[in-house]
Backbone as a chain_set.jsonl record, in Angstrom:
{"seq": "MNTQKIEQGVRLLLEGIGENPDREGLLETPARVARACEELFGGLDVTAEKHLSKNF", "coords": {"N": [[-4.358, 5.85, 6.512], [-5.193, 5.909, 3.155], [-6.44, 3.469, 1.547], [-8.098, 3.099, -0.62], [-7.508, 5.201, -2.39], [-4.881, 4.522, -2.975], [-5.267, 2.103, -4.324], [-6.681, 3.058, -6.564], [-4.684, 4.613, -7.704], [-2.801, 2.65, -8.397], [-4.239, 1.241, -10.291], [-4.421, 3.249, -12.266], [-1.703, 3.515, -12.861], [-1.15, 0.964, -13.939], [-2.809, 1.07, -16.208], [-1.535, 3.179, -17.469], [0.904, 2.107, -18.267], [0.102, 0.495, -20.236], [-1.204, -1.827, -19.568], [-4.007, -3.987, -18.826], [-5.936, -3.502, -16.193], [-8.086, -5.017, -15.482], [-7.741, -7.555, -16.32], [-7.361, -11.104, -15.771], [-4.963, -11.857, -14.333], [-4.251, -9.523, -13.065], [-6.283, -8.526, -11.533], [-6.444, -8.483, -8.683], [-4.247, -7.014, -8.01], [-4.137, -4.121, -7.421], [-5.272, -4.087, -4.806], [-3.472, -5.751, -3.47], [-1.116, -4.225, -3.593], [-1.928, -2.012, -2.099], [-2.263, -3.197, 0.434], [0.388, -3.918, 0.91], [1.549, -1.39, 1.071], [0.335, -0.466, 3.409], [1.574, -2.135, 5.247], [4.3, -1.521, 4.862], [4.453, 1.278, 5.309], [3.063, 1.701, 7.603], [4.019, 2.336, 10.157], [4.682, 4.988, 10.214], [3.362, 6.969, 11.641], [3.867, 6.425, 14.272], [5.473, 7.047, 17.306], [8.869, 6.871, 18.427], [9.288, 6.83, 21.122], [7.586, 5.153, 22.591], [8.583, 2.607, 22.043], [11.188, 2.781, 22.829], [11.219, 3.213, 25.506], [11.73, 1.3, 27.429], [13.94, 0.121, 29.913], [16.865, -1.735, 30.245]], "CA": [[-3.918, 5.583, 5.159], [-6.349, 5.779, 2.279], [-6.152, 2.357, 0.637], [-8.884, 3.253, -1.849], [-6.732, 6.065, -3.289], [-3.719, 3.741, -3.424], [-5.761, 1.165, -5.341], [-6.976, 3.837, -7.771], [-3.401, 4.989, -8.287], [-2.191, 1.47, -9.014], [-5.003, 0.992, -11.525], [-3.973, 4.243, -13.248], [-0.344, 3.154, -13.262], [-1.245, -0.189, -14.84], [-3.34, 1.564, -17.48], [-0.525, 4.049, -18.071], [1.962, 1.318, -18.902], [-0.502, -0.289, -21.312], [-1.804, -3.071, -19.077], [-5.441, -3.99, -18.553], [-6.063, -3.866, -14.782], [-9.217, -5.92, -15.304], [-7.445, -8.923, -16.787], [-7.359, -12.065, -14.67], [-3.741, -11.847, -13.537], [-4.036, -8.236, -12.397], [-7.494, -8.085, -10.837], [-6.225, -8.236, -7.256], [-2.997, -6.293, -7.821], [-4.282, -2.87, -6.666], [-5.498, -4.386, -3.382], [-2.209, -6.278, -2.926], [-0.189, -3.104, -3.425], [-2.43, -1.208, -0.98], [-1.913, -3.912, 1.671], [1.838, -3.807, 1.076], [1.811, -0.026, 1.538], [-0.059, -0.409, 4.824], [2.606, -2.802, 6.034], [5.569, -0.8, 4.744], [4.393, 2.647, 5.806], [2.146, 1.735, 8.737], [4.629, 2.865, 11.361], [5.105, 6.381, 10.048], [2.735, 7.85, 12.629], [4.198, 5.922, 15.599], [6.676, 7.666, 17.84], [9.854, 5.915, 18.932], [9.275, 6.857, 22.58], [6.885, 3.971, 23.097], [9.426, 1.435, 21.883], [12.487, 3.005, 23.455], [11.034, 3.595, 26.896], [12.145, 0.221, 28.328], [15.33, 0.088, 30.336], [17.312, -3.101, 30.526]], "C": [[-5.16, 5.309, 4.309], [-6.065, 4.704, 1.226], [-6.934, 2.468, -0.67], [-8.13, 4.125, -2.857], [-5.5, 5.33, -3.816], [-4.145, 2.786, -4.529], [-6.076, 1.889, -6.648], [-5.683, 4.228, -8.486], [-2.717, 3.829, -8.992], [-2.92, 1.122, -10.308], [-4.57, 1.971, -12.624], [-2.571, 3.936, -13.755], [-0.37, 1.987, -14.243], [-1.773, 0.227, -16.215], [-2.293, 2.389, -18.217], [0.59, 3.295, -18.759], [1.409, 0.366, -19.957], [-1.092, -1.607, -20.873], [-3.302, -2.887, -18.886], [-5.618, -4.424, -17.098], [-7.23, -4.812, -14.501], [-8.946, -7.333, -15.807], [-7.196, -9.818, -15.57], [-6.121, -11.967, -13.776], [-3.504, -10.569, -12.759], [-5.221, -7.769, -11.565], [-7.241, -7.711, -9.384], [-4.969, -7.411, -6.973], [-3.171, -4.965, -7.084], [-4.483, -3.103, -5.165], [-4.224, -4.932, -2.736], [-1.214, -5.16, -2.664], [-0.631, -2.24, -2.249], [-2.108, -1.877, 0.355], [-0.42, -3.831, 1.944], [2.207, -2.417, 1.589], [1.43, 0.133, 3.002], [1.022, -1.021, 5.703], [3.915, -2.009, 6.02], [5.556, 0.552, 5.438], [3.531, 2.799, 7.054], [2.725, 2.341, 9.992], [5.032, 4.318, 11.281], [4.521, 7.316, 11.104], [2.997, 7.4, 14.068], [5.483, 6.588, 16.073], [7.592, 6.599, 18.426], [9.835, 5.832, 20.453], [8.646, 5.609, 23.175], [7.816, 2.763, 23.088], [10.775, 1.568, 22.583], [12.397, 3.326, 24.941], [11.476, 2.505, 27.889], [13.621, 0.324, 28.641], [15.71, -1.348, 30.676], [18.365, -3.086, 31.596]], "O": [[-6.054, 4.565, 4.712], [-5.523, 4.99, 0.158], [-6.483, 1.984, -1.708], [-8.116, 3.818, -4.049], [-5.122, 5.502, -4.975], [-3.468, 2.669, -5.55], [-5.768, 1.38, -7.726], [-5.599, 4.179, -9.713], [-2.124, 4.003, -10.056], [-2.293, 0.753, -11.301], [-4.375, 1.574, -13.772], [-2.288, 4.081, -14.945], [0.314, 2.021, -15.266], [-1.257, -0.201, -17.248], [-2.177, 2.308, -19.44], [1.164, 3.785, -19.731], [2.137, -0.462, -20.505], [-1.45, -2.432, -21.714], [-3.795, -1.763, -18.797], [-5.464, -5.607, -16.795], [-7.344, -5.346, -13.398], [-9.813, -8.204, -15.732], [-6.865, -9.339, -14.485], [-6.253, -11.995, -12.552], [-2.643, -10.533, -11.881], [-5.155, -6.705, -10.949], [-7.778, -6.713, -8.904], [-4.663, -7.137, -5.813], [-2.39, -4.699, -6.17], [-3.914, -2.38, -4.347], [-3.929, -4.614, -1.584], [-0.545, -5.148, -1.631], [0.21, -1.779, -1.477], [-1.721, -1.199, 1.306], [-0.008, -3.688, 3.096], [3.081, -2.282, 2.445], [2.138, 0.802, 3.755], [1.345, -0.495, 6.767], [4.557, -1.85, 7.057], [6.534, 0.932, 6.083], [3.296, 3.918, 7.51], [1.967, 2.826, 10.832], [5.667, 4.831, 12.203], [5.121, 8.342, 11.424], [2.399, 7.948, 14.995], [6.459, 6.68, 15.328], [7.13, 5.547, 18.868], [10.323, 4.853, 21.018], [9.14, 5.075, 24.168], [7.825, 1.981, 24.039], [11.421, 0.567, 22.89], [13.401, 3.673, 25.563], [11.581, 2.78, 29.085], [14.446, 0.579, 27.763], [14.95, -2.071, 31.32], [18.873, -4.141, 31.978]]}, "num_chains": 1, "name": "protein.A"}
């Protein structure tokens, strides 16, 4: 996952809606969104076989 591209995209989105991504309350927002994307989409490349291979 390319977190740098995600951060750039969030900055562009903020600028597009008329916000200043460099203002104090938004400075860390691109990095926060990138970390959230890593957590939300981090399992997309994992196969279910690993997790479903256990028999009870």
